[in-house]
N, C-alpha and C positions, 0 to 999 in steps of 0.2 A: 369502603371496605372491599368492594368488588375489584377496584383497581389494584389493591395490594395483592389480592388473590391471583389476579391475572399476571401480575409481575412475578410473583413467586413461581407460578406455573411456567412462565417463560424462562426464567433463570434455571429452573430445574431441568427443563427440556434441553437447554443449551449445554448444561453441565453433563447430562447423560450422553448427549451427542458427542461431546468432547472426549469423554471417558471411553466411549465405544470405538472411536476411531483409533487406528494404530499410530504409533509414534512416527513411523515413516510417512504415513499419509499426512499427518499434521505438518511435518517438516517440509514435505513436497508442496503442500498448499501455501505455506509461508513463503517458500522460494518463488513460486509462480506469482504470488501477489506482489512480492518485492520487485520482481523483474518487470511486471506490467506497470509499476508506478512511474510517473514522469519524474525527471530529475528535479531536485529542489530548486535549482537555479532558475529553471524555466517556470516552475510553479510560483515562485515568489516574485520574479521580475519580468515574466513574459518572454517575448521573443527577442528583446533587446540584447541579452547576453550572447545569443546565437549570432546576431549580426556583428557584434563586436568581435567575437571569436573568429568569424569568417574574415572580417576585415584585417584582423591581426595576423592571421595565417597568410593571407595574400600579400600583406605588407612585408613580412619577414622573408618571404621567398624571393624577393627582388634583390 
């Protein structure tokens, strides 16, 4: 029973915090979070795509 009370309290706090922030602040925080995220290609496949991309660019320049 205590766990559900804590969960409801947490959700309520998060909701109130969301409602109290302005629309512009929420939009700005989403944009900064999106900009700081690493590219999906690197996230899923590591550094290999970067190596292939560098190799491909140097190859096509010749």
